[in-house]
C-alpha positions as a Python dict, from the first residue, in 0.01 Angstrom:
ca = {
    (1, 'M'): (0, 0, 0),
    (2, 'S'): (-318, -159, -142),
    (3, 'A'): (-656, -55, -7),
    (4, 'V'): (-870, -221, 245),
    (5, 'I'): (-1125, -413, 54),
    (6, 'I'): (-1447, -323, 228),
    (7, 'D'): (-1603, -662, 338),
    (8, 'A'): (-1960, -584, 218),
    (9, 'K'): (-2049, -948, 221),
    (10, 'R'): (-1967, -989, 604),
    (11, 'I'): (-2162, -657, 683),
    (12, 'A'): (-2453, -778, 474),
    (13, 'E'): (-2472, -1114, 641),
    (14, 'E'): (-2477, -967, 985),
    (15, 'I'): (-2772, -732, 891),
    (16, 'K'): (-2958, -1023, 755),
    (17, 'A'): (-2878, -1248, 1055),
    (18, 'E'): (-3017, -977, 1281),
    (19, 'V'): (-3334, -936, 1084),
    (20, 'A'): (-3378, -1330, 1082),
    (21, 'S'): (-3341, -1309, 1476),
    (22, 'E'): (-3590, -1039, 1529),
    (23, 'I'): (-3847, -1219, 1294),
    (24, 'K'): (-3810, -1524, 1511),
    (25, 'L'): (-3885, -1311, 1817),
    (26, 'L'): (-4167, -1160, 1633),
    (27, 'V'): (-4347, -1471, 1528),
    (28, 'S'): (-4274, -1636, 1894),
    (29, 'S'): (-4474, -1357, 2029),
    (30, 'G'): (-4768, -1447, 1821),
    (31, 'K'): (-4712, -1176, 1539),
    (32, 'P'): (-4745, -1271, 1169),
    (33, 'K'): (-4426, -1302, 966),
    (34, 'P'): (-4333, -992, 763),
    (35, 'G'): (-4442, -1018, 399),
    (36, 'L'): (-4275, -861, 105),
    (37, 'A'): (-4469, -835, -232),
    (38, 'T'): (-4282, -767, -536),
    (39, 'V'): (-4453, -608, -861),
    (40, 'L'): (-4278, -703, -1191),
    (41, 'V'): (-4404, -539, -1510),
    (42, 'G'): (-4269, -684, -1826),
    (43, 'D'): (-3996, -942, -1923),
    (44, 'D'): (-3680, -742, -1863),
    (45, 'P'): (-3405, -1048, -1782),
    (46, 'A'): (-3246, -844, -1550),
    (47, 'S'): (-3533, -756, -1332),
    (48, 'H'): (-3641, -1113, -1319),
    (49, 'V'): (-3276, -1195, -1173),
    (50, 'Y'): (-3313, -916, -905),
    (51, 'V'): (-3658, -1004, -813),
    (52, 'K'): (-3539, -1378, -786),
    (53, 'S'): (-3272, -1297, -556),
    (54, 'K'): (-3492, -1070, -340),
    (55, 'H'): (-3719, -1365, -287),
    (56, 'K'): (-3443, -1599, -208),
    (57, 'A'): (-3322, -1343, 50),
    (58, 'C'): (-3674, -1340, 216),
    (59, 'E'): (-3699, -1715, 232),
    (60, 'L'): (-3359, -1716, 420),
    (61, 'V'): (-3444, -1451, 685),
    (62, 'G'): (-3801, -1566, 742),
    (63, 'I'): (-4015, -1324, 551),
    (64, 'E'): (-4310, -1440, 352),
    (65, 'S'): (-4264, -1338, -17),
    (66, 'F'): (-4549, -1271, -277),
    (67, 'S'): (-4452, -1237, -648),
    (68, 'Y'): (-4690, -1066, -886),
    (69, 'E'): (-4587, -1063, -1259),
    (70, 'L'): (-4770, -843, -1508),
    (71, 'P'): (-4724, -838, -1879),
    (72, 'A'): (-4546, -537, -2061),
    (73, 'S'): (-4893, -463, -2207),
    (74, 'S'): (-5045, -376, -1874),
    (75, 'T'): (-5211, -49, -1849),
    (76, 'Q'): (-5145, 219, -1583),
    (77, 'Q'): (-5468, 135, -1411),
    (78, 'E'): (-5396, -232, -1412),
    (79, 'V'): (-5071, -176, -1231),
    (80, 'E'): (-5182, 84, -996),
    (81, 'N'): (-5501, -137, -910),
    (82, 'L'): (-5268, -405, -815),
    (83, 'V'): (-5056, -192, -581),
    (84, 'K'): (-5369, -61, -432),
    (85, 'R'): (-5486, -421, -362),
    (86, 'L'): (-5143, -489, -180),
    (87, 'N'): (-5176, -173, 24),
    (88, 'D'): (-5499, -299, 159),
    (89, 'D'): (-5351, -677, 210),
    (90, 'P'): (-5276, -713, 580),
    (91, 'N'): (-5025, -1000, 496),
    (92, 'V'): (-4821, -761, 295),
    (93, 'S'): (-4582, -553, 518),
    (94, 'G'): (-4379, -405, 217),
    (95, 'I'): (-4438, -342, -158),
    (96, 'L'): (-4154, -348, -425),
    (97, 'V'): (-4215, -207, -767),
    (98, 'Q'): (-3926, -327, -994),
    (99, 'M'): (-3774, -75, -1196),
    (100, 'P'): (-3753, -15, -1494),
    (101, 'L'): (-4108, -8, -1591),
    (102, 'P'): (-4203, -66, -1964),
    (103, 'E'): (-4234, 255, -2175),
    (104, 'G'): (-4571, 426, -2147),
    (105, 'L'): (-4642, 376, -1775),
    (106, 'D'): (-4611, 684, -1548),
    (107, 'K'): (-4362, 543, -1288),
    (108, 'Y'): (-4405, 844, -1069),
    (109, 'R'): (-4776, 780, -1039),
    (110, 'I'): (-4714, 424, -969),
    (111, 'L'): (-4460, 468, -693),
    (112, 'S'): (-4683, 749, -549),
    (113, 'S'): (-4966, 477, -518),
    (114, 'V'): (-4752, 258, -280),
    (115, 'A'): (-4866, 319, 68),
    (116, 'I'): (-4606, 523, 261),
    (117, 'T'): (-4609, 258, 538),
    (118, 'K'): (-4512, -13, 281),
    (119, 'D'): (-4282, 181, 69),
    (120, 'V'): (-3984, -58, 148),
    (121, 'D'): (-3809, 56, -153),
    (122, 'G'): (-3819, 409, -33),
    (123, 'F'): (-3911, 563, -377),
    (124, 'N'): (-4267, 713, -295),
    (125, 'P'): (-4196, 1075, -390),
    (126, 'M'): (-4306, 1168, -39),
    (127, 'N'): (-4023, 962, 142),
    (128, 'L'): (-3779, 1108, -120),
    (129, 'G'): (-3921, 1460, -30),
    (130, 'W'): (-3868, 1392, 353),
    (131, 'L'): (-3528, 1287, 291),
    (132, 'A'): (-3455, 1626, 127),
    (133, 'Q'): (-3586, 1824, 445),
    (134, 'K'): (-3336, 1881, 715),
    (135, 'D'): (-3571, 1814, 1005),
    (136, 'S'): (-3809, 1536, 879),
    (137, 'K'): (-3744, 1180, 876),
    (138, 'P'): (-3856, 957, 578),
    (139, 'K'): (-4050, 638, 675),
    (140, 'F'): (-3800, 436, 448),
    (141, 'I'): (-3453, 530, 302),
    (142, 'P'): (-3392, 372, -48),
    (143, 'C'): (-3215, 35, -8),
    (144, 'T'): (-2892, 117, -198),
    (145, 'P'): (-2819, 447, -58),
    (146, 'A'): (-2904, 306, 297),
    (147, 'G'): (-2650, 3, 231),
    (148, 'I'): (-2387, 275, 112),
    (149, 'M'): (-2414, 468, 426),
    (150, 'V'): (-2384, 158, 653),
    (151, 'L'): (-2067, 79, 470),
    (152, 'L'): (-1921, 422, 511),
    (153, 'E'): (-2019, 422, 889),
    (154, 'K'): (-1836, 112, 951),
    (155, 'T'): (-1538, 225, 744),
    (156, 'V'): (-1491, 595, 826),
    (157, 'P'): (-1476, 696, 1197),
    (158, 'S'): (-1640, 1013, 1137),
    (159, 'L'): (-1812, 1155, 795),
    (160, 'Q'): (-1835, 1495, 940),
    (161, 'G'): (-1652, 1774, 753),
    (162, 'K'): (-1515, 1508, 487),
    (163, 'N'): (-1521, 1608, 122),
    (164, 'A'): (-1771, 1377, -52),
    (165, 'V'): (-1824, 1320, -424),
    (166, 'V'): (-2117, 1153, -574),
    (167, 'L'): (-2070, 1061, -942),
    (168, 'G'): (-2421, 1025, -1076),
    (169, 'R'): (-2754, 1183, -1016),
    (170, 'S'): (-3003, 915, -1048),
    (171, 'E'): (-3313, 907, -842),
    (172, 'I'): (-3225, 554, -730),
    (173, 'V'): (-2887, 606, -591),
    (174, 'G'): (-2716, 937, -680),
    (175, 'M'): (-2948, 1181, -546),
    (176, 'P'): (-3072, 999, -242),
    (177, 'V'): (-2720, 909, -110),
    (178, 'A'): (-2619, 1267, -190),
    (179, 'L'): (-2876, 1382, 60),
    (180, 'L'): (-2779, 1141, 320),
    (181, 'L'): (-2425, 1263, 291),
    (182, 'V'): (-2541, 1624, 349),
    (183, 'R'): (-2727, 1480, 639),
    (184, 'A'): (-2403, 1333, 759),
    (185, 'N'): (-2241, 1681, 771),
    (186, 'T'): (-2000, 1604, 468),
    (187, 'T'): (-1922, 1888, 220),
    (188, 'L'): (-2070, 1757, -80),
    (189, 'T'): (-2027, 1757, -464),
    (190, 'I'): (-2238, 1593, -719),
    (191, 'C'): (-2085, 1520, -1064),
    (192, 'H'): (-2245, 1417, -1367),
    (193, 'S'): (-2215, 1400, -1752),
    (194, 'K'): (-2222, 1780, -1782),
    (195, 'T'): (-1967, 1829, -1512),
    (196, 'R'): (-1648, 2021, -1628),
    (197, 'N'): (-1292, 1899, -1520),
    (198, 'I'): (-1466, 1607, -1350),
    (199, 'S'): (-1126, 1435, -1262),
    (200, 'E'): (-1001, 1732, -1081),
    (201, 'I'): (-1311, 1752, -870),
    (202, 'V'): (-1308, 1366, -798),
    (203, 'R'): (-950, 1428, -689),
    (204, 'Q'): (-1048, 1619, -398),
    (205, 'A'): (-1270, 1360, -255),
    (206, 'D'): (-1219, 1175, 73),
    (207, 'I'): (-1532, 977, 1),
    (208, 'L'): (-1633, 885, -338),
    (209, 'V'): (-1959, 714, -440),
    (210, 'A'): (-1938, 620, -805),
    (211, 'A'): (-2287, 560, -946),
    (212, 'I'): (-2247, 666, -1297),
    (213, 'G'): (-2284, 351, -1494),
    (214, 'K'): (-1982, 360, -1701),
    (215, 'P'): (-1747, 61, -1680),
    (216, 'N'): (-1381, 136, -1539),
    (217, 'Y'): (-1457, 510, -1561),
    (218, 'V'): (-1271, 608, -1255),
    (219, 'K'): (-882, 592, -1302),
    (220, 'A'): (-608, 599, -1046),
    (221, 'D'): (-503, 927, -1126),
    (222, 'W'): (-842, 1066, -1029),
    (223, 'V'): (-826, 928, -694),
    (224, 'K'): (-690, 1120, -374),
    (225, 'P'): (-430, 904, -181),
    (226, 'G'): (-632, 715, 113),
    (227, 'A'): (-985, 805, -25),
    (228, 'V'): (-1262, 572, 61),
    (229, 'I'): (-1423, 435, -264),
    (230, 'I'): (-1787, 323, -283),
    (231, 'D'): (-1855, 169, -627),
    (232, 'V'): (-2213, 104, -720),
    (233, 'G'): (-2162, 35, -1082),
    (234, 'I'): (-2250, -316, -1232),
    (235, 'N'): (-2133, -321, -1586),
    (236, 'R'): (-2073, -620, -1794),
    (237, 'I'): (-1772, -617, -2041),
    (238, 'D'): (-1653, -858, -2293),
    (239, 'D'): (-1378, -1070, -2179),
    (240, 'P'): (-1248, -1356, -2402),
    (241, 'T'): (-1026, -1499, -2104),
    (242, 'H'): (-1351, -1545, -1903),
    (243, 'P'): (-1513, -1878, -1924),
    (244, 'K'): (-1852, -1695, -1998),
    (245, 'G'): (-1675, -1455, -2259),
    (246, 'S'): (-1771, -1149, -2021),
    (247, 'R'): (-1740, -1027, -1678),
    (248, 'L'): (-1884, -770, -1431),
    (249, 'V'): (-1687, -475, -1344),
    (250, 'G'): (-1783, -151, -1151),
    (251, 'D'): (-1751, 211, -1224),
    (252, 'V'): (-1397, 212, -1101),
    (253, 'S'): (-1114, 56, -1243),
    (254, 'F'): (-1068, -157, -943),
    (255, 'D'): (-700, -293, -987),
    (256, 'E'): (-528, 38, -1040),
    (257, 'V'): (-762, 243, -796),
    (258, 'K'): (-695, -4, -507),
    (259, 'E'): (-318, 84, -496),
    (260, 'I'): (-414, 439, -414),
    (261, 'A'): (-729, 429, -224),
    (262, 'G'): (-771, 371, 155),
    (263, 'A'): (-1068, 154, 127),
    (264, 'I'): (-1281, 29, -172),
    (265, 'T'): (-1584, -198, -224),
    (266, 'P'): (-1546, -491, -495),
    (267, 'V'): (-1777, -543, -791),
    (268, 'P'): (-1942, -794, -787),
    (269, 'G'): (-1966, -872, -407),
    (270, 'G'): (-2018, -511, -278),
    (271, 'V'): (-2297, -275, -256),
    (272, 'G'): (-2536, -497, -428),
    (273, 'L'): (-2533, -738, -147),
    (274, 'M'): (-2609, -450, 79),
    (275, 'T'): (-2912, -332, -114),
    (276, 'I'): (-3085, -668, -51),
    (277, 'A'): (-2980, -690, 327),
    (278, 'M'): (-3137, -331, 376),
    (279, 'L'): (-3462, -447, 191),
    (280, 'M'): (-3487, -720, 445),
    (281, 'S'): (-3437, -475, 728),
    (282, 'N'): (-3680, -222, 592),
    (283, 'T'): (-3948, -510, 537),
    (284, 'L'): (-3911, -597, 895),
    (285, 'R'): (-3959, -233, 1034),
    (286, 'A'): (-4264, -223, 803),
    (287, 'A'): (-4395, -501, 978),
    (288, 'K'): (-4321, -365, 1319),
    (289, 'M'): (-4479, -26, 1211),
    (290, 'S'): (-4826, -205, 1125),
    (291, 'G'): (-4827, -338, 1447),
}
């Protein structure tokens, strides 16, 4: 029997509708609209697309958005100075520094310069550090990992005691989602490029989060029957049958794995939608925190 296709689109729309409703109440009580500032350095085409989609989402839910674009030649000090100005701007509730940054810039210094109370992307090293501490609570959780956890909580009645495997150890997805899964009392394994017998480890997973950046990497014979699969990958592959000559696929061979898994997210139309929904939610939360 084919897997349940996790309806990330519906869940993301529900989150955004709730955010929009809360913003209306906020504004009707005399409070200013939440504001999101994006900082884009350089001319990476994918980054421009991502930032544009975030501003569109802001418009739909009632968040003011402010776009700042700097040339790839910008110095470390110029980027940090912009972030500091945004930290001091009362109209800006949240700040998002779009990754990747051009070579030569110290991303850790830049991310550290974002005020904790405006770190709606959750990438300030202090927020990530709090995530790793059992009894502490970060101000914000990174948007993609937060969205993954919402999908899992709506799909799996209880995560406690489940075997979870995360494919990938990036600071953006792999490591934060691993920490969240530990907090949810799963038994966790992280796999990466140096992992031995990776298919055997993946096959033990009740829950698999694939975020390794390799198209169609996970095959059907890697998957435990009934497993819940969250596919974070977004990879473009050549496809002569497609009108554009290429198409997007995930890190999981969707067509074959869906015949084995219990539930699976599609690509596109899956985790990416949740990332933006959680960014809207985090920005609203930042506005509430600022009073």
